N, C-alpha and C positions, 0 to 999 in steps of 0.2 A: 743620941746614943753614942757612947764612947767607942771608938774603934782602935784596937791595938794594931800597930804596924810593925813590920819587921822587914829586913832587907839583908842582902849580901853586902858586906862592907866594901869589897873591891868594886862592886857594881855601883855603890853609892859614890865612891871617889871618882869613878869614871863618869858617872852622870853629872856630878858637880863640875868636873873639868870640861865636859863637852857641852852641857846645857846651862850651867850656872844655877842648878836647882839641887838643893841638899835634901835628901830623903828625910833627914832628921827634923826638918821644918814643915813636914806635910801633915801633921796630926790634924790641924784645923781644916785642911782641905776636905776631909771626909765628914766634917760637921755641917758643911753647907750643902746647897742644892747641887746635885750632880746630874749631868746628862750622860748616861752610861749605855754602852752596847757591848755585846760579846765580841771579842777579837777572834774572828774565825778566818783570818787570812791564811793561816797555815794549820796543819794538824799538830798542834802543840800537845805536850804530854799532860798538860793540866788545863783547866778552864781559865781563860784569861778575859779580862774586861778592859775597855778603854773608857775613861771618864774625863769629861770636861767639867771644870768647876773653878771656883774663885779661891785665891789665897791673897787676902788683902785686896788690892786693886788690880791684881793680875789674874788673867785667865790662864789656867794650866791644863795640859793634856797629860794624863797619868795612866800608865798601864800597870795592872795589878792582878793578882790571883787571890781568891778567897782561901782562907785556911780553915774555915768552918762553914756550916750550912747557913748561918745567919749573917755572914759577912761582918762579924764583929771583930775578926782578926784577919788581916790581909798581909800579903807579901808584895812589896813594891818591886816592879821590874824596870820601869823607866818613868821619867818625868821631864817635861819640857814646857816652854811657853806655848800656849795654844796659837795656832795660826789665826789670821783675820777671819777666815771663813768659819773655823771652829768656834771662835768667840761669838760671831754673829749667830751661829746655830744655837749656842747656849742662851744668849739673850732672847732670841725669838721663842725658844721653847719655854722659858720661864715667864715671858711676857704673856703668853697665852694661858698659863696656869693661874695667873692672878686675876 
Protein backbone atom coordinates (compact mmCIF):
# COMPACT_ATOMS: atom_id res chain seq x y z
CA UNK A 1 0.00 0.00 0.00
CA UNK A 2 1.42 3.38 -0.99
CA UNK A 3 1.53 5.87 1.87
CA UNK A 4 1.49 9.60 1.22
CA UNK A 5 3.78 11.47 3.62
CA UNK A 6 3.89 15.14 4.51
CA UNK A 7 5.91 17.22 6.94
CA UNK A 8 6.63 20.69 8.18
CA UNK A 9 9.65 21.96 6.21
CA UNK A 10 11.27 23.65 9.21
CA UNK A 11 10.91 20.44 11.22
CA UNK A 12 12.42 18.45 8.31
CA UNK A 13 15.51 20.67 8.27
CA UNK A 14 15.84 20.48 12.07
CA UNK A 15 15.50 16.68 12.04
CA UNK A 16 18.09 16.43 9.26
CA UNK A 17 20.51 18.60 11.23
CA UNK A 18 19.95 16.85 14.58
CA UNK A 19 19.54 13.22 13.47
CA UNK A 20 20.85 13.05 9.89
CA UNK A 21 17.51 11.66 8.66
CA UNK A 22 15.68 13.47 5.86
CA UNK A 23 11.90 13.08 5.93
CA UNK A 24 11.93 13.23 2.13
CA UNK A 25 13.65 9.83 2.03
CA UNK A 26 11.19 7.97 4.26
CA UNK A 27 8.61 6.83 1.70
CA UNK A 28 9.99 3.27 1.61
CA UNK A 29 10.04 3.13 5.43
CA UNK A 30 6.25 2.74 5.44
CA UNK A 31 6.40 -0.02 2.79
CA UNK A 32 8.20 -2.45 5.11
CA UNK A 33 7.29 -4.23 8.31
CA UNK A 34 6.70 -1.81 11.16
CA UNK A 35 6.56 -2.39 14.88
CA UNK A 36 4.16 0.37 15.92
CA UNK A 37 2.66 1.57 19.18
CA UNK A 38 0.64 4.61 20.15
CA UNK A 39 2.71 7.44 21.61
CA UNK A 40 0.77 8.09 24.81
CA UNK A 41 3.57 9.74 26.82
CA UNK A 42 1.75 13.09 26.79
CA UNK A 43 -1.75 14.42 26.09
CA UNK A 44 -1.06 15.38 22.48
CA UNK A 45 -3.65 17.25 20.44
CA UNK A 46 -3.63 14.41 17.89
CA UNK A 47 -3.17 10.65 17.79
CA UNK A 48 0.57 9.86 17.49
CA UNK A 49 2.39 6.65 16.74
CA UNK A 50 5.96 5.48 17.19
CA UNK A 51 7.20 3.00 14.61
CA UNK A 52 10.40 1.02 14.32
CA UNK A 53 11.22 -0.20 10.83
CA UNK A 54 13.94 -0.58 8.28
CA UNK A 55 15.18 1.82 5.64
CA UNK A 56 17.81 -0.03 3.67
CA UNK A 57 20.08 -1.68 6.24
CA UNK A 58 19.29 0.80 9.02
CA UNK A 59 16.62 0.54 11.68
CA UNK A 60 14.78 3.80 12.26
CA UNK A 61 12.45 5.11 14.96
CA UNK A 62 9.79 7.37 13.41
CA UNK A 63 7.06 9.38 15.14
CA UNK A 64 4.05 10.21 12.99
CA UNK A 65 0.36 11.01 13.05
CA UNK A 66 -2.27 9.64 10.64
CA UNK A 67 -4.07 12.07 8.36
CA UNK A 68 -6.83 9.60 7.47
CA UNK A 69 -8.55 6.58 9.03
CA UNK A 70 -6.65 4.06 6.87
CA UNK A 71 -3.21 5.57 7.58
CA UNK A 72 -2.60 5.97 3.84
CA UNK A 73 -1.55 9.57 4.52
CA UNK A 74 0.71 10.49 7.44
CA UNK A 75 2.36 13.57 8.86
CA UNK A 76 5.94 13.00 10.03
CA UNK A 77 6.97 14.45 13.38
CA UNK A 78 10.47 13.07 13.93
CA UNK A 79 12.84 10.35 12.76
CA UNK A 80 16.09 9.04 14.15
CA UNK A 81 18.24 5.95 14.07
CA UNK A 82 16.73 3.29 16.33
CA UNK A 83 18.61 2.40 19.49
CA UNK A 84 20.16 -1.03 19.91
CA UNK A 85 17.26 -2.15 22.14
CA UNK A 86 14.65 -0.82 19.68
CA UNK A 87 16.37 -2.62 16.82
CA UNK A 88 16.48 -5.87 18.82
CA UNK A 89 12.76 -5.52 19.60
CA UNK A 90 12.02 -5.14 15.88
CA UNK A 91 14.07 -8.22 14.93
CA UNK A 92 12.55 -10.32 17.73
CA UNK A 93 9.02 -9.28 16.78
CA UNK A 94 9.42 -10.17 13.11
CA UNK A 95 11.38 -13.37 13.86
CA UNK A 96 8.33 -14.69 15.71
CA UNK A 97 5.96 -13.70 12.88
CA UNK A 98 7.77 -15.86 10.29
